[in-house]
N, C-alpha and C positions, 0 to 999 in steps of 0.2 A: 504494499500499500504506499502511496506517495505521501511524503511529509507535507504538512501544511505550510504554505508560504507565509511570510510575515504579514502580507496584506490580508490573507484569510484569517489569521489569528487576531488581528487588530480591527477587523471590520466592525463598524459602529453598531449595527443592529443585526441580530441573527435570530433565526428560529430553527431549532433542531427537532427533527421528527425521527423517533426511533424506527429503525429499519426492522420489520418483523422477520421471523424465520421464513425463508423463501422469497424475500423481497416484497415489493409493493404490488407486483403483478399488474392487473388491469387498473388499479387505482393510481399508478404513477402518473398517467396522463392528466388526471384531475389535479394532483399535487403540483405538477409542473405548470399547467395552465394558470392555476390560481396564483401561484407564486409570481409568475411573470406578469400577470395582470395586476397584481398588487404592487409591482415595481421592483421585483427582485432581478438584478442583472446577472446573478450567478448563483450556483450552488455547488457543493462538494460533499464528499463522504468523510466523516470523522468519527472514529470510535463507535461504530454501530449506529450512527445517526446520519441522516441526510440533512445537511445544514443549508438553509436558504439565507442569503444576505439581502439586507434592505438598507436604503440610504437614510430613512427617517422613521420616527416612531409611529407616524400615522399609517405608513405602509405596513409596518410590522404588525400593528394592531389589526389592520384590515385582514391580513393573512391569518392571524391567530383567530379572529372572529369567524373567518370562513372555515377553518379547521373544526371549530366547535359546532358551527351551524351545519356542517356536512353530515353529522350524526354517524360518522364512520369511526370504528375503533381501529385506528391506524396501527396499533400494536399487533393485531391479529394477522395470521397468514392470509394471503389473498383468496385461498379456496374456501375460507369460512363464509357462510352466508351473511351478507350485509346489504344494507341499502345502497343503491347507486347514488353517489353524492350529486347535489345540484350542480349543474355545469357552471364553472366560474364565468364571471362577466367577460364578454369578449371572445369566448371560445366559439368555434364553428357551430357548436350545438345550440347556442342561444341565438335568438333572432327576434328581439322585441321590436315590434312595429308600432309606430305612432310617434307622438311628440315626446321629446325628452324634457324633464323639468330642469330648473336652474341648477339644482344640485348635481344631477346626472351630467349636464353639460360641463359644469365646473370640474367634476371628477375626470371626465373624458379629456378636457383640455390639459389638466395636470398630467395625465398619463401620456398624452401626445408630446408634451414638452419633455418629459422625462425620457421617453424612448427616441427622441430626435425626429419624430414624425412631423411635428409642428413646423420645424425649419423647412422641411421638404414641401409641405403643403403650402406654406406662405410663399416660398420660392416659386412654386408653380403658379400661384395666384398673381404674383408680381410679373412673372414672365408672360402670363396671359394678358395682363394689362399692357405690356410693352408691345405685344404683337397686334393689338387692336388699332384700327385706323382712327377711332375717336374714343377718348377716355370715358369710361362709365364706371361707377362704383363696383358694379358686379362684373366688370369686364374680364377678370381673370377667373371667374367662378368655374367655367367648364374645365379649365386646366387643373384647377385645385381639386375639383371633384374627381377627375380622372386619376390624379396622384393619390388621393385618399382611397379610391377603389383599388388601386394597385397595392398600396401599403396594407390596407385592411379590407380584403374582400368579404370578410365575415359581417361587416356592418351593412345593415339594410339600406338599400338605395334611397328610400324615402327619408332617411335620417341624415344623409351625408351633407346636404346643403346647410342644415342648421348647425352641424359640427364645424364646417368650414367657416360659417359666419361667427361662431363662438371663438374660433382661433383668431379671426381677423379682429374681433372686439378685444380679445385679450392683448393682441399685439398693439392695437391702438391705445389701450389703457397703459401698457407697460413700456412701450417703445414708440410713443407717438411721434416724436421728432424724426426718428429714422424711417418709420413707416410712411409718413407724409412725404418725406424727401424722395423715397423710392417711388411713390405714386406720382409725384410731380415730375420726376425725370421723364416719364412718358409724355406728359403734356408738353414739356419743353422740346422734346424730340419730334413733335408732330409738325 
């Protein structure tokens, strides 16, 4: 077994899940999806545990809450009869259709920022504005929607526009001067 790196030893937030005899089996995909969707960038095995790393306490708490809410006894071997855990948010098995509330949008924006998706989607939005013959606030929307669909094909098409708009709002709130400069570059180049 490989020794832990200094980075793994000193990671600020960790959740260790005991590996049962025979491993996690069919449950591993649920653990991995949930950990990634809660913001875990990596995981490793250490002394009979699968350790998931998180950057902040909010993400760590969300993963621990999911572990409890799943109603799975993770210590049992995979062949023991158990309930199938609720698929984690964002997995291909989930497909909530309809409008997202403000809290869901905020959570999604936070996840997109953490995963680097926001930068790519905003970049596509700005690129779309530059390729238009006349500036319009939604000019880059088709490009941004295509980028979001490529990054996250699991997201329902009816929700994509509201997610892109939420990213644009977040960018305007937190990087207003930069965002306006980028949008105005298009106007000057016309």
